[in-house]
Structure formats: structure tokens, C-alpha cells
N, CA, C and O atoms as a Tripos MOL2 file, in Angstrom:
@<TRIPOS>MOLECULE
protein
  236   235    59     0     0
PROTEIN
NO_CHARGES

@<TRIPOS>ATOM
      1 N           0.8410   -1.1680    0.0000 N.3       1 MET1
      2 CA          0.0000    0.0000    0.0000 C.3       1 MET1
      3 C           0.8870    1.2320    0.0000 C.2       1 MET1
      4 O           1.7750    1.3640    0.8420 O.2       1 MET1
      5 N           0.6540    2.1130   -0.9220 N.am      2 ASN2
      6 CA          1.3470    3.3990   -0.9580 C.3       2 ASN2
      7 C           0.3990    4.4670   -0.4400 C.2       2 ASN2
      8 O          -0.7480    4.5570   -0.8780 O.2       2 ASN2
      9 N           0.8780    5.2640    0.4800 N.am      3 PHE3
     10 CA          0.0520    6.2790    1.1250 C.3       3 PHE3
     11 C           0.8600    7.5590    1.1850 C.2       3 PHE3
     12 O           1.9310    7.5880    1.7920 O.2       3 PHE3
     13 N           0.3690    8.6080    0.5700 N.am      4 THR4
     14 CA          1.0860    9.8770    0.5280 C.3       4 THR4
     15 C           0.3120   10.9300    1.3060 C.2       4 THR4
     16 O          -0.8780   11.1380    1.0720 O.2       4 THR4
     17 N           0.9930   11.5900    2.2310 N.am      5 VAL5
     18 CA          0.4040   12.6730    3.0160 C.3       5 VAL5
     19 C           1.2450   13.9110    2.7990 C.2       5 VAL5
     20 O           2.4690   13.8650    2.9230 O.2       5 VAL5
     21 N           0.6000   15.0130    2.4770 N.am      6 ILE6
     22 CA          1.3100   16.2780    2.2980 C.3       6 ILE6
     23 C           0.8200   17.2390    3.3720 C.2       6 ILE6
     24 O          -0.3320   17.6740    3.3470 O.2       6 ILE6
     25 N           1.6940   17.5650    4.3100 N.am      7 ASN7
     26 CA          1.3740   18.5100    5.3760 C.3       7 ASN7
     27 C           2.0480   19.8340    5.0560 C.2       7 ASN7
     28 O           3.2710   19.9100    4.9370 O.2       7 ASN7
     29 N           1.2580   20.8470    4.9230 N.am      8 ARG8
     30 CA          1.8070   22.1670    4.6460 C.3       8 ARG8
     31 C           1.6850   23.0190    5.9030 C.2       8 ARG8
     32 O           0.5920   23.1870    6.4430 O.2       8 ARG8
     33 N           2.8070   23.5520    6.3630 N.am      9 ASP9
     34 CA          2.8450   24.4230    7.5410 C.3       9 ASP9
     35 C           2.1690   23.7810    8.7470 C.2       9 ASP9
     36 O           1.2730   24.3640    9.3580 O.2       9 ASP9
     37 N           2.6040   22.5960    9.0710 N.am     10 LEU10
     38 CA          2.0620   21.8830   10.2230 C.3      10 LEU10
     39 C           2.6960   22.4230   11.4960 C.2      10 LEU10
     40 O           3.9200   22.4230   11.6330 O.2      10 LEU10
     41 N           1.8680   22.8820   12.4250 N.am     11 GLN11
     42 CA          2.3490   23.3840   13.7060 C.3      11 GLN11
     43 C           1.5870   22.6750   14.8160 C.2      11 GLN11
     44 O           0.3570   22.6690   14.8420 O.2      11 GLN11
     45 N           2.3370   22.0810   15.7270 N.am     12 VAL12
     46 CA          1.7330   21.3380   16.8350 C.3      12 VAL12
     47 C           2.0660   22.0660   18.1260 C.2      12 VAL12
     48 O           3.2340   22.3180   18.4220 O.2      12 VAL12
     49 N           1.0420   22.4000   18.8880 N.am     13 GLY13
     50 CA          1.2540   23.0660   20.1690 C.3      13 GLY13
     51 C           1.4180   22.0550   21.2800 C.2      13 GLY13
     52 O           2.5440   21.7410   21.6670 O.2      13 GLY13
     53 N           0.3180   21.5360   21.8020 N.am     14 ASP14
     54 CA          0.3270   20.5550   22.8800 C.3      14 ASP14
     55 C          -0.2850   19.2510   22.3870 C.2      14 ASP14
     56 O          -1.1860   19.2460   21.5480 O.2      14 ASP14
     57 N           0.2180   18.1570   22.9200 N.am     15 VAL15
     58 CA         -0.3140   16.8340   22.6020 C.3      15 VAL15
     59 C          -0.6600   16.1460   23.9100 C.2      15 VAL15
     60 O           0.1680   16.0760   24.8190 O.2      15 VAL15
     61 N          -1.8760   15.6420   24.0070 N.am     16 HIS16
     62 CA         -2.3230   14.9160   25.1970 C.3      16 HIS16
     63 C          -2.7030   13.5090   24.7590 C.2      16 HIS16
     64 O          -3.6710   13.3380   24.0180 O.2      16 HIS16
     65 N          -1.9600   12.4970   25.2020 N.am     17 ILE17
     66 CA         -2.2240   11.1070   24.8450 C.3      17 ILE17
     67 C          -2.8850   10.4240   26.0320 C.2      17 ILE17
     68 O          -2.3360   10.4050   27.1330 O.2      17 ILE17
     69 N          -4.0650    9.8650   25.8030 N.am     18 ILE18
     70 CA         -4.8110    9.1940   26.8620 C.3      18 ILE18
     71 C          -4.3890    7.7330   26.9750 C.2      18 ILE18
     72 O          -4.2160    7.2260   28.0840 O.2      18 ILE18
     73 N          -4.2200    7.0510   25.8450 N.am     19 ALA19
     74 CA         -3.8660    5.6330   25.8640 C.3      19 ALA19
     75 C          -3.1030    5.2880   24.5940 C.2      19 ALA19
     76 O          -3.1840    5.9930   23.5890 O.2      19 ALA19
     77 N          -2.3660    4.1970   24.6630 N.am     20 VAL20
     78 CA         -1.6240    3.7000   23.5100 C.3      20 VAL20
     79 C          -1.9730    2.2360   23.3330 C.2      20 VAL20
     80 O          -1.9500    1.4710   24.2970 O.2      20 VAL20
     81 N          -2.2970    1.8360   22.1050 N.am     21 THR21
     82 CA         -2.6290    0.4440   21.8380 C.3      21 THR21
     83 C          -1.3620   -0.3650   21.6390 C.2      21 THR21
     84 O          -0.2560    0.1760   21.6470 O.2      21 THR21
     85 N          -1.5340   -1.6530   21.4630 N.am     22 SER22
     86 CA         -0.3680   -2.5240   21.3060 C.3      22 SER22
     87 C           0.3360   -2.3120   19.9790 C.2      22 SER22
     88 O           1.5110   -2.6560   19.8480 O.2      22 SER22
     89 N          -0.3430   -1.7610   19.0030 N.am     23 SER23
     90 CA          0.3170   -1.4510   17.7310 C.3      23 SER23
     91 C          -0.0310   -0.0180   17.3610 C.2      23 SER23
     92 O          -1.0480    0.2380   16.7150 O.2      23 SER23
     93 N           0.8060    0.8990   17.7670 N.am     24 ALA24
     94 CA          0.5310    2.3060   17.5410 C.3      24 ALA24
     95 C           1.7950    3.0250   17.0910 C.2      24 ALA24
     96 O           2.9040    2.6790   17.4960 O.2      24 ALA24
     97 N           1.6040    4.0270   16.2500 N.am     25 VAL25
     98 CA          2.7000    4.8950   15.8270 C.3      25 VAL25
     99 C           2.2490    6.3210   16.0780 C.2      25 VAL25
    100 O           1.2030    6.7440   15.5850 O.2      25 VAL25
    101 N           3.0220    7.0500   16.8310 N.am     26 PHE26
    102 CA          2.7510    8.4660   17.0720 C.3      26 PHE26
    103 C           3.9250    9.2410   16.5040 C.2      26 PHE26
    104 O           5.0490    9.1060   16.9880 O.2      26 PHE26
    105 N           3.6810   10.0430   15.4920 N.am     27 LEU27
    106 CA          4.7560   10.7090   14.7720 C.3      27 LEU27
    107 C           4.3560   12.1430   14.4790 C.2      27 LEU27
    108 O           3.2860   12.4010   13.9270 O.2      27 LEU27
    109 N           5.2190   13.0660   14.8500 N.am     28 ILE28
    110 CA          5.0720   14.4670   14.4580 C.3      28 ILE28
    111 C           6.3530   14.8400   13.7370 C.2      28 ILE28
    112 O           7.4420   14.7360   14.3010 O.2      28 ILE28
    113 N           6.2280   15.2620   12.5270 N.am     29 GLY29
    114 CA          7.4060   15.6310   11.7500 C.3      29 GLY29
    115 C           7.4840   14.8120   10.4760 C.2      29 GLY29
    116 O           6.5020   14.2060   10.0460 O.2      29 GLY29
    117 N           8.6590   14.8020    9.8830 N.am     30 ASP30
    118 CA          8.8540   14.1320    8.6090 C.3      30 ASP30
    119 C           9.5210   12.7800    8.8060 C.2      30 ASP30
    120 O          10.3650   12.6050    9.6850 O.2      30 ASP30
    121 N           9.1300   11.8400    7.9790 N.am     31 ALA31
    122 CA          9.7640   10.5210    7.9560 C.3      31 ALA31
    123 C           9.8210   10.0670    6.5060 C.2      31 ALA31
    124 O           8.8050   10.0570    5.8110 O.2      31 ALA31
    125 N          11.0010    9.6930    6.0560 N.am     32 ASP32
    126 CA         11.1190    9.1970    4.6910 C.3      32 ASP32
    127 C          10.5330    7.8010    4.5640 C.2      32 ASP32
    128 O           9.9160    7.4730    3.5500 O.2      32 ASP32
    129 N          10.7220    6.9810    5.5870 N.am     33 MET33
    130 CA         10.2520    5.6060    5.5180 C.3      33 MET33
    131 C           9.9400    5.1000    6.9230 C.2      33 MET33
    132 O          10.6820    5.3660    7.8680 O.2      33 MET33
    133 N           8.8360    4.3680    7.0500 N.am     34 ILE34
    134 CA          8.4700    3.7220    8.3090 C.3      34 ILE34
    135 C           8.3470    2.2350    8.0290 C.2      34 ILE34
    136 O           7.5520    1.8280    7.1820 O.2      34 ILE34
    137 N           9.1190    1.4260    8.7240 N.am     35 ASN35
    138 CA          9.0560   -0.0280    8.5850 C.3      35 ASN35
    139 C           8.3620   -0.6050    9.8050 C.2      35 ASN35
    140 O           8.6640   -0.2310   10.9370 O.2      35 ASN35
    141 N           7.4350   -1.5140    9.5710 N.am     36 VAL36
    142 CA          6.7200   -2.1420   10.6710 C.3      36 VAL36
    143 C           6.8860   -3.6530   10.5950 C.2      36 VAL36
    144 O           7.1010   -4.2140    9.5200 O.2      36 VAL36
    145 N           6.7850   -4.2960   11.7360 N.am     37 ALA37
    146 CA          6.8610   -5.7530   11.8070 C.3      37 ALA37
    147 C           5.9890   -6.2140   12.9610 C.2      37 ALA37
    148 O           5.6410   -5.4280   13.8420 O.2      37 ALA37
    149 N           5.6420   -7.4780   12.9490 N.am     38 SER38
    150 CA          4.8330   -8.0100   14.0380 C.3      38 SER38
    151 C           5.3540   -9.3890   14.4230 C.2      38 SER38
    152 O           6.0210  -10.0650   13.6400 O.2      38 SER38
    153 N           5.0360   -9.7800   15.6340 N.am     39 ALA39
    154 CA          5.4230  -11.0950   16.1330 C.3      39 ALA39
    155 C           4.2380  -11.6980   16.8730 C.2      39 ALA39
    156 O           3.4950  -10.9910   17.5530 O.2      39 ALA39
    157 N           4.0710  -12.9780   16.7390 N.am     40 PHE40
    158 CA          2.9880  -13.6960   17.4090 C.3      40 PHE40
    159 C           3.5700  -14.3190   18.6640 C.2      40 PHE40
    160 O           4.2950  -15.3100   18.5820 O.2      40 PHE40
    161 N           3.2640  -13.7540   19.8230 N.am     41 ASP41
    162 CA          3.9040  -14.2070   21.0550 C.3      41 ASP41
    163 C           2.9570  -14.9070   22.0260 C.2      41 ASP41
    164 O           3.2440  -14.9850   23.2210 O.2      41 ASP41
    165 N           1.8360  -15.4170   21.5270 N.am     42 THR42
    166 CA          0.9150  -16.1460   22.3890 C.3      42 THR42
    167 C           1.4780  -17.5390   22.6670 C.2      42 THR42
    168 O           1.8900  -18.2220   21.7290 O.2      42 THR42
    169 N           1.5100  -17.9780   23.9180 N.am     43 PRO43
    170 CA          2.0200  -19.3220   24.2040 C.3      43 PRO43
    171 C           1.1330  -20.3830   23.5450 C.2      43 PRO43
    172 O          -0.0760  -20.1810   23.4280 O.2      43 PRO43
    173 N           1.7090  -21.5030   23.1150 N.am     44 PRO44
    174 CA          0.9370  -22.5270   22.3970 C.3      44 PRO44
    175 C          -0.2690  -23.0400   23.1770 C.2      44 PRO44
    176 O          -1.2910  -23.3600   22.5700 O.2      44 PRO44
    177 N          -0.1810  -23.1280   24.5060 N.am     45 GLU45
    178 CA         -1.3070  -23.6560   25.2850 C.3      45 GLU45
    179 C          -2.4890  -22.6870   25.3410 C.2      45 GLU45
    180 O          -3.5900  -23.0950   25.7110 O.2      45 GLU45
    181 N          -2.2900  -21.4190   24.9850 N.am     46 ALA46
    182 CA         -3.3810  -20.4480   24.9830 C.3      46 ALA46
    183 C          -4.0210  -20.3000   23.6070 C.2      46 ALA46
    184 O          -5.0430  -19.6280   23.4740 O.2      46 ALA46
    185 N          -3.4430  -20.9120   22.5950 N.am     47 LEU47
    186 CA         -3.9400  -20.7840   21.2290 C.3      47 LEU47
    187 C          -5.0970  -21.7420   21.0060 C.2      47 LEU47
    188 O          -4.9820  -22.9340   21.2900 O.2      47 LEU47
    189 N          -6.2100  -21.2310   20.5010 N.am     48 ILE48
    190 CA         -7.3880  -22.0440   20.2140 C.3      48 ILE48
    191 C          -7.5820  -22.0500   18.7050 C.2      48 ILE48
    192 O          -7.8080  -21.0040   18.0960 O.2      48 ILE48
    193 N          -7.4940  -23.2280   18.1060 N.am     49 ILE49
    194 CA         -7.7130  -23.3540   16.6660 C.3      49 ILE49
    195 C          -8.9610  -24.1890   16.4660 C.2      49 ILE49
    196 O          -9.0330  -25.3230   16.9390 O.2      49 ILE49
    197 N          -9.9380  -23.6440   15.7760 N.am     50 GLY50
    198 CA        -11.1690  -24.3670   15.5210 C.3      50 GLY50
    199 C         -12.3460  -23.4170   15.4770 C.2      50 GLY50
    200 O         -12.2090  -22.2370   15.8010 O.2      50 GLY50
    201 N         -13.5010  -23.9220   15.0790 N.am     51 PRO51
    202 CA        -14.6730  -23.0530   14.9350 C.3      51 PRO51
    203 C         -15.3560  -22.7160   16.2560 C.2      51 PRO51
    204 O         -16.1490  -21.7750   16.3090 O.2      51 PRO51
    205 N         -15.0690  -23.4560   17.3180 N.am     52 LEU52
    206 CA        -15.7670  -23.2450   18.5840 C.3      52 LEU52
    207 C         -14.9270  -22.4210   19.5440 C.2      52 LEU52
    208 O         -13.7260  -22.6460   19.6950 O.2      52 LEU52
    209 N         -15.5720  -21.4740   20.1830 N.am     53 VAL53
    210 CA        -14.9220  -20.6530   21.1940 C.3      53 VAL53
    211 C         -15.5420  -21.0140   22.5350 C.2      53 VAL53
    212 O         -16.7650  -20.9540   22.6700 O.2      53 VAL53
    213 N         -14.7410  -21.3900   23.5360 N.am     54 PRO54
    214 CA        -15.3230  -21.7440   24.8360 C.3      54 PRO54
    215 C         -15.9430  -20.5210   25.5080 C.2      54 PRO54
    216 O         -15.2770  -19.5040   25.7050 O.2      54 PRO54
    217 N         -17.2120  -20.6300   25.8530 N.am     55 LEU55
    218 CA        -17.9310  -19.5290   26.5010 C.3      55 LEU55
    219 C         -18.3680  -19.9680   27.8860 C.2      55 LEU55
    220 O         -18.7050  -21.1320   28.1040 O.2      55 LEU55
    221 N         -18.3590  -19.0350   28.8120 N.am     56 THR56
    222 CA        -18.8580  -19.3240   30.1540 C.3      56 THR56
    223 C         -20.2730  -18.7780   30.2730 C.2      56 THR56
    224 O         -20.5600  -17.6980   29.7570 O.2      56 THR56
    225 N         -21.1590  -19.4980   30.9400 N.am     57 PRO57
    226 CA        -22.5380  -19.0120   31.0700 C.3      57 PRO57
    227 C         -22.6080  -17.7760   31.9600 C.2      57 PRO57
    228 O         -21.8530  -17.6460   32.9240 O.2      57 PRO57
    229 N         -23.5190  -16.8780   31.6240 N.am     58 ARG58
    230 CA        -23.7210  -15.6760   32.4360 C.3      58 ARG58
    231 C         -24.5480  -16.0310   33.6630 C.2      58 ARG58
    232 O         -25.4090  -16.9090   33.6280 O.2      58 ARG58
    233 N         -24.2580  -15.3230   34.7410 N.am     59 GLY59
    234 CA        -25.1120  -15.5290   35.8980 C.3      59 GLY59
    235 C         -24.4170  -15.7150   37.1720 C.2      59 GLY59
    236 O         -25.0610  -15.8960   38.2050 O.2      59 GLY59
@<TRIPOS>BOND
     1     1     2 1
     2     2     3 1
     3     3     4 2
     4     3     5 am
     5     5     6 1
     6     6     7 1
     7     7     8 2
     8     7     9 am
     9     9    10 1
    10    10    11 1
    11    11    12 2
    12    11    13 am
    13    13    14 1
    14    14    15 1
    15    15    16 2
    16    15    17 am
    17    17    18 1
    18    18    19 1
    19    19    20 2
    20    19    21 am
    21    21    22 1
    22    22    23 1
    23    23    24 2
    24    23    25 am
    25    25    26 1
    26    26    27 1
    27    27    28 2
    28    27    29 am
    29    29    30 1
    30    30    31 1
    31    31    32 2
    32    31    33 am
    33    33    34 1
    34    34    35 1
    35    35    36 2
    36    35    37 am
    37    37    38 1
    38    38    39 1
    39    39    40 2
    40    39    41 am
    41    41    42 1
    42    42    43 1
    43    43    44 2
    44    43    45 am
    45    45    46 1
    46    46    47 1
    47    47    48 2
    48    47    49 am
    49    49    50 1
    50    50    51 1
    51    51    52 2
    52    51    53 am
    53    53    54 1
    54    54    55 1
    55    55    56 2
    56    55    57 am
    57    57    58 1
    58    58    59 1
    59    59    60 2
    60    59    61 am
    61    61    62 1
    62    62    63 1
    63    63    64 2
    64    63    65 am
    65    65    66 1
    66    66    67 1
    67    67    68 2
    68    67    69 am
    69    69    70 1
    70    70    71 1
    71    71    72 2
    72    71    73 am
    73    73    74 1
    74    74    75 1
    75    75    76 2
    76    75    77 am
    77    77    78 1
    78    78    79 1
    79    79    80 2
    80    79    81 am
    81    81    82 1
    82    82    83 1
    83    83    84 2
    84    83    85 am
    85    85    86 1
    86    86    87 1
    87    87    88 2
    88    87    89 am
    89    89    90 1
    90    90    91 1
    91    91    92 2
    92    91    93 am
    93    93    94 1
    94    94    95 1
    95    95    96 2
    96    95    97 am
    97    97    98 1
    98    98    99 1
    99    99   100 2
   100    99   101 am
   101   101   102 1
   102   102   103 1
   103   103   104 2
   104   103   105 am
   105   105   106 1
   106   106   107 1
   107   107   108 2
   108   107   109 am
   109   109   110 1
   110   110   111 1
   111   111   112 2
   112   111   113 am
   113   113   114 1
   114   114   115 1
   115   115   116 2
   116   115   117 am
   117   117   118 1
   118   118   119 1
   119   119   120 2
   120   119   121 am
   121   121   122 1
   122   122   123 1
   123   123   124 2
   124   123   125 am
   125   125   126 1
   126   126   127 1
   127   127   128 2
   128   127   129 am
   129   129   130 1
   130   130   131 1
   131   131   132 2
   132   131   133 am
   133   133   134 1
   134   134   135 1
   135   135   136 2
   136   135   137 am
   137   137   138 1
   138   138   139 1
   139   139   140 2
   140   139   141 am
   141   141   142 1
   142   142   143 1
   143   143   144 2
   144   143   145 am
   145   145   146 1
   146   146   147 1
   147   147   148 2
   148   147   149 am
   149   149   150 1
   150   150   151 1
   151   151   152 2
   152   151   153 am
   153   153   154 1
   154   154   155 1
   155   155   156 2
   156   155   157 am
   157   157   158 1
   158   158   159 1
   159   159   160 2
   160   159   161 am
   161   161   162 1
   162   162   163 1
   163   163   164 2
   164   163   165 am
   165   165   166 1
   166   166   167 1
   167   167   168 2
   168   167   169 am
   169   169   170 1
   170   170   171 1
   171   171   172 2
   172   171   173 am
   173   173   174 1
   174   174   175 1
   175   175   176 2
   176   175   177 am
   177   177   178 1
   178   178   179 1
   179   179   180 2
   180   179   181 am
   181   181   182 1
   182   182   183 1
   183   183   184 2
   184   183   185 am
   185   185   186 1
   186   186   187 1
   187   187   188 2
   188   187   189 am
   189   189   190 1
   190   190   191 1
   191   191   192 2
   192   191   193 am
   193   193   194 1
   194   194   195 1
   195   195   196 2
   196   195   197 am
   197   197   198 1
   198   198   199 1
   199   199   200 2
   200   199   201 am
   201   201   202 1
   202   202   203 1
   203   203   204 2
   204   203   205 am
   205   205   206 1
   206   206   207 1
   207   207   208 2
   208   207   209 am
   209   209   210 1
   210   210   211 1
   211   211   212 2
   212   211   213 am
   213   213   214 1
   214   214   215 1
   215   215   216 2
   216   215   217 am
   217   217   218 1
   218   218   219 1
   219   219   220 2
   220   219   221 am
   221   221   222 1
   222   222   223 1
   223   223   224 2
   224   223   225 am
   225   225   226 1
   226   226   227 1
   227   227   228 2
   228   227   229 am
   229   229   230 1
   230   230   231 1
   231   231   232 2
   232   231   233 am
   233   233   234 1
   234   234   235 1
   235   235   236 2
@<TRIPOS>SUBSTRUCTURE
     1 MET1         2 RESIDUE 1 A MET
     2 ASN2         6 RESIDUE 1 A ASN
     3 PHE3        10 RESIDUE 1 A PHE
     4 THR4        14 RESIDUE 1 A THR
     5 VAL5        18 RESIDUE 1 A VAL
     6 ILE6        22 RESIDUE 1 A ILE
     7 ASN7        26 RESIDUE 1 A ASN
     8 ARG8        30 RESIDUE 1 A ARG
     9 ASP9        34 RESIDUE 1 A ASP
    10 LEU10       38 RESIDUE 1 A LEU
    11 GLN11       42 RESIDUE 1 A GLN
    12 VAL12       46 RESIDUE 1 A VAL
    13 GLY13       50 RESIDUE 1 A GLY
    14 ASP14       54 RESIDUE 1 A ASP
    15 VAL15       58 RESIDUE 1 A VAL
    16 HIS16       62 RESIDUE 1 A HIS
    17 ILE17       66 RESIDUE 1 A ILE
    18 ILE18       70 RESIDUE 1 A ILE
    19 ALA19       74 RESIDUE 1 A ALA
    20 VAL20       78 RESIDUE 1 A VAL
    21 THR21       82 RESIDUE 1 A THR
    22 SER22       86 RESIDUE 1 A SER
    23 SER23       90 RESIDUE 1 A SER
    24 ALA24       94 RESIDUE 1 A ALA
    25 VAL25       98 RESIDUE 1 A VAL
    26 PHE26      102 RESIDUE 1 A PHE
    27 LEU27      106 RESIDUE 1 A LEU
    28 ILE28      110 RESIDUE 1 A ILE
    29 GLY29      114 RESIDUE 1 A GLY
    30 ASP30      118 RESIDUE 1 A ASP
    31 ALA31      122 RESIDUE 1 A ALA
    32 ASP32      126 RESIDUE 1 A ASP
    33 MET33      130 RESIDUE 1 A MET
    34 ILE34      134 RESIDUE 1 A ILE
    35 ASN35      138 RESIDUE 1 A ASN
    36 VAL36      142 RESIDUE 1 A VAL
    37 ALA37      146 RESIDUE 1 A ALA
    38 SER38      150 RESIDUE 1 A SER
    39 ALA39      154 RESIDUE 1 A ALA
    40 PHE40      158 RESIDUE 1 A PHE
    41 ASP41      162 RESIDUE 1 A ASP
    42 THR42      166 RESIDUE 1 A THR
    43 PRO43      170 RESIDUE 1 A PRO
    44 PRO44      174 RESIDUE 1 A PRO
    45 GLU45      178 RESIDUE 1 A GLU
    46 ALA46      182 RESIDUE 1 A ALA
    47 LEU47      186 RESIDUE 1 A LEU
    48 ILE48      190 RESIDUE 1 A ILE
    49 ILE49      194 RESIDUE 1 A ILE
    50 GLY50      198 RESIDUE 1 A GLY
    51 PRO51      202 RESIDUE 1 A PRO
    52 LEU52      206 RESIDUE 1 A LEU
    53 VAL53      210 RESIDUE 1 A VAL
    54 PRO54      214 RESIDUE 1 A PRO
    55 LEU55      218 RESIDUE 1 A LEU
    56 THR56      222 RESIDUE 1 A THR
    57 PRO57      226 RESIDUE 1 A PRO
    58 ARG58      230 RESIDUE 1 A ARG
    59 GLY59      234 RESIDUE 1 A GLY
């Protein structure tokens, strides 16, 4: 995916960040290139493969 953003006369005063997710990029300024990568770090015993999801009854 190619994504082009043109910011003309961008001025940032104050920034207030409430929360950050597990995959977030916060950038003010110029960047020629941003490289991203991901890793799957769930332990094998926590991985559920199949159509059924174990649900607990409400109450």
C-alpha cells in the first residue's frame, strides 16, 4: 500500500495522549520511511484453533 500525506505548515502546540494500543505509531514531523513488523507471542497452550470458542454461562 502506498500512502502519501502532504502537510503544509504543520504546527503542533500541545499533545495529550490518553492511551496507547499494542500497535501504535505516534509521529510528528517528517519521515522518509516507516518499517513495521509483528510477532505472534501467544504461548501454544493459549492458542485455540477451531470453529468453537469456549464460553462461560452468564449468571
